[in-house]
C-alpha positions in Angstrom: -237.4 101.4 -36.3 -237.9 100.3 -32.9 -234.3 98.4 -32.1 -231.8 97.1 -29.6 -228.1 98.1 -29.9 -226.3 94.6 -28.4 -222.4 95.3 -27.7 -221.3 94.7 -31.1 -222.8 97.5 -32.7 -225.5 95.1 -33.9 -229.3 96.7 -34.4 -231.7 94.1 -33.3 -235.1 95.0 -33.8 -238.6 94.3 -31.9 -242.8 94.8 -32.1 -243.9 96.1 -28.8 -247.5 95.6 -28.5 -250.0 96.0 -25.7 -249.1 96.8 -21.6 -249.1 94.2 -18.7 -246.9 91.3 -18.4 -244.9 90.9 -20.9 -245.3 87.7 -22.9 -241.3 87.0 -25.3 -241.8 85.4 -28.5 -238.7 84.3 -30.8 -239.2 82.5 -33.8 -238.2 79.5 -36.4 -236.4 79.7 -38.5 -236.1 80.9 -41.5 -238.4 83.7 -40.2 -238.7 87.2 -38.6 -241.1 88.6 -36.1 -244.2 88.5 -38.3 -244.4 85.2 -38.6 -245.9 85.8 -35.1 -248.8 88.0 -35.9 -251.3 86.5 -34.5 -250.3 85.4 -31.1 -248.8 89.4 -30.1 -252.2 90.1 -31.0 -254.0 87.6 -29.0 -251.5 88.6 -26.2 -252.0 91.8 -26.2 -255.5 91.7 -26.5 -255.8 89.4 -23.3 -253.5 92.6 -21.5 -250.1 90.6 -21.9 -247.7 93.1 -23.4 -246.0 91.5 -26.6 -242.7 91.1 -27.4 -241.6 89.9 -30.6 -237.5 90.5 -32.5 -236.2 89.5 -35.3 -233.0 87.4 -34.9 -229.0 88.7 -36.1 -229.3 87.9 -39.8 -233.5 87.5 -40.4 -235.3 90.4 -40.7 -235.1 94.1 -40.3 -232.4 93.5 -37.9 -228.8 93.9 -38.7 -227.3 91.8 -41.5 -224.0 90.2 -39.4 -220.9 88.0 -41.1 -220.2 87.4 -38.0 -222.1 85.6 -34.7 -225.5 83.3 -36.5 -224.7 81.0 -33.7 -226.5 80.2 -30.0 -224.4 81.8 -27.9 -224.6 85.0 -29.5 -228.4 84.0 -30.0 -229.2 84.1 -26.7 -226.5 86.9 -25.4 -228.7 89.1 -27.8 -232.2 87.9 -26.7 -230.3 88.9 -22.8 -229.6 92.6 -24.6 -233.6 92.8 -25.6 -234.6 91.9 -21.7 -232.6 93.9 -20.0 -232.8 97.1 -22.0 -236.3 97.1 -22.3 -236.4 95.9 -18.5 -238.8 92.6 -18.6 -239.5 91.5 -15.7 -242.3 88.8 -14.7 -241.9 87.5 -18.2 -243.2 84.0 -19.7 -241.2 83.4 -23.1 -241.8 81.5 -25.9 -240.1 80.1 -28.5 -241.5 78.7 -31.7 -239.1 75.9 -33.3 -234.9 77.4 -33.6 -236.2 80.2 -31.2 -237.1 77.4 -29.1 -233.7 76.1 -28.6 -232.7 80.2 -28.6 -235.6 80.4 -25.7 -233.3 77.3 -24.3 -230.0 78.4 -24.1 -230.7 82.0 -22.8 -232.0 80.9 -19.8 -229.3 77.7 -19.1 -226.8 81.3 -19.9 -228.6 83.8 -18.1 -231.1 82.2 -15.9 -234.9 82.1 -14.5 -233.9 85.3 -12.6 -236.5 87.6 -14.9 -238.6 84.5 -15.4 -241.8 83.1 -15.1 -242.3 80.9 -17.7 -241.1 79.5 -20.8 -242.7 78.0 -23.1 -241.2 75.6 -26.3 -243.7 74.9 -29.6 -241.8 72.7 -32.1 -239.3 73.0 -30.7 -235.5 71.9 -31.8 -234.0 71.3 -27.8 -232.6 68.3 -26.7 -230.5 68.1 -30.1 -231.6 67.3 -33.9 -228.2 65.9 -35.4 -228.5 61.5 -35.5 -225.4 60.8 -33.4 -224.8 57.5 -31.6 -226.4 59.0 -28.7 -229.5 60.0 -30.1 -230.7 57.8 -32.9 -233.4 58.5 -33.5 -232.2 62.4 -34.9 -232.2 63.4 -38.1 -228.4 62.1 -40.2 -226.0 64.8 -41.0 -227.3 64.4 -44.9 -230.1 66.1 -44.7 -228.9 69.2 -43.1 -226.4 68.7 -45.5 -229.1 68.6 -48.6 -230.5 72.1 -46.6 -227.3 74.3 -47.1 -227.0 73.1 -50.6 -230.3 73.5 -51.2 -230.6 77.4 -50.2 -227.1 77.7 -52.0 -228.4 76.8 -55.2 -231.2 78.4 -55.9 -232.3 79.8 -51.8 -235.6 81.7 -53.3 -237.0 78.5 -55.2 -235.7 76.5 -51.5 -237.9 78.8 -49.6 -241.0 77.9 -51.8 -240.5 74.3 -51.7 -239.2 74.0 -47.6 -242.8 75.4 -46.5 -244.8 72.6 -48.5 -243.1 70.3 -45.4 -243.4 73.3 -42.8 -247.1 74.0 -42.4 -247.8 69.8 -44.2 -249.1 71.4 -47.1 -248.3 67.9 -48.7 -250.5 65.9 -46.4 -254.2 64.4 -48.3 -257.0 66.6 -46.1 -253.9 69.0 -45.3 -255.6 72.8 -45.9 -253.2 75.5 -46.5 -253.6 78.2 -47.8 -251.7 79.7 -50.5 -251.0 83.3 -49.3 -249.6 81.6 -46.2 -247.0 80.1 -47.9 -246.2 82.7 -49.7 -245.6 84.9 -46.1 -243.0 82.1 -45.1 -241.2 82.5 -48.8 -241.7 86.8 -47.9 -240.1 86.0 -44.7 -237.9 84.1 -45.3 -236.6 86.0 -48.1 -235.5 89.2 -45.6 -233.1 86.7 -44.3 -229.9 86.9 -45.3 -227.5 84.0 -47.0 -224.5 83.7 -44.7 -227.1 84.5 -41.1 -229.2 81.6 -43.0 -226.9 79.4 -44.1 -224.7 79.4 -40.7 -227.7 79.0 -38.7 -228.7 75.3 -39.8 -225.7 73.9 -37.8 -226.8 75.8 -35.0 -230.4 74.2 -35.3 -229.8 71.0 -36.2 -226.4 70.0 -34.1 -226.3 72.4 -30.8 -226.8 70.3 -27.9 -229.1 71.8 -25.3 -228.7 69.7 -22.8 -227.1 71.0 -20.0 -229.0 73.9 -20.5 -231.8 72.4 -19.5 -230.7 70.8 -16.6 -230.6 73.9 -15.1 -233.8 75.5 -16.2 -236.3 75.4 -12.7 -239.7 77.4 -14.1 -242.5 75.7 -15.2 -242.1 75.0 -19.3 -244.8 74.2 -21.7 -243.7 71.2 -24.2 -245.7 71.6 -27.1 -244.6 69.2 -30.7 -247.2 68.6 -33.3 -247.2 64.7 -34.0 -246.4 65.2 -37.4 -244.0 67.6 -37.8 -242.2 67.4 -40.7 -239.1 70.6 -39.6 -238.1 69.2 -35.9 -239.4 64.7 -36.0 -241.1 65.3 -32.4 -238.7 61.4 -31.8 -235.7 63.2 -31.4 -237.5 66.3 -29.7 -240.8 67.3 -26.9 -240.6 64.1 -25.3 -237.1 64.2 -24.3 -236.9 67.6 -23.5 -239.7 67.7 -21.0 -238.0 64.3 -19.3 -234.4 66.6 -19.3 -237.3 69.6 -18.0 -237.7 69.7 -13.9 -241.1 71.0 -14.4 -242.7 70.4 -17.5 -245.6 69.9 -19.3 -245.9 67.9 -22.3 -248.9 68.7 -24.5 -249.0 66.4 -28.3 -251.0 67.3 -31.3 -252.4 64.7 -32.8 -250.8 66.0 -37.1 -250.0 69.2 -36.3 -247.5 70.2 -38.7 -244.2 72.2 -37.3 -245.9 75.3 -38.6 -248.8 77.2 -36.8 -251.8 76.9 -38.9 -256.3 76.7 -39.7 -257.3 74.0 -36.3 -253.3 73.2 -34.9 -253.6 77.1 -34.2 -256.5 78.2 -32.4 -256.0 75.4 -30.3 -251.7 76.3 -29.4 -253.4 79.9 -29.0 -256.1 78.5 -26.2 -252.8 76.8 -24.9 -251.3 79.7 -24.4 -253.1 81.6 -23.3 -254.5 78.9 -20.0 -250.8 78.7 -19.6 -250.0 82.1 -19.4 -252.5 82.3 -16.7 -251.7 79.6 -14.8 
């Protein structure tokens, strides 16, 4: 398997399809690079080099005990970029992957990056507090940890439903897509999955966003039940110096159906612009 070996000897698996300007995808929790396959093929068919990695602890990458935190995720991404010598990159991050991209840009700068896309992303910060009253209460994240510990297989089956909005009236979410979510999720190590809940819920990205000086497409569904839009995309767009905000009415957290088709076109248009 193609891997990048990091300084702490962690192997980071990656896919690398096509040729041309690199488009680098970061996946959401608790998934892996396979969740981006449709978009990888889309951009590779359009003449770009499509790359996606499995975050440490997830998928085919090393299941590390330590290092399951946002700074290390960003540093791992930097090692992928440097070892593959990627330049003029379009970075695309979904959910936790959007946090990973944001932390990379804040921590490592934009010298190698032309543009970024944050889809259903966790910045600026998810957790409810006095300074973020629109956020999600800590009890919700404690519930995720408890359910993951008790029966992770059933937890992932249940989580797929709100992830794709399958609990909404008239929703057309295939059983196959929900099974794929379960299969991808079961590949993440339990320790890495548990640790990552704190990272995506409590990490504050305000300082990172303030440092980003490239064009950023901030895209979010307004019926996102996982990363509610009220504490996410509009606030992120306000904090960025060069942001385009795109809201998808009625869209869920996970890509599927007409929502996915619309995002795919927006992604290609943004890359080409």
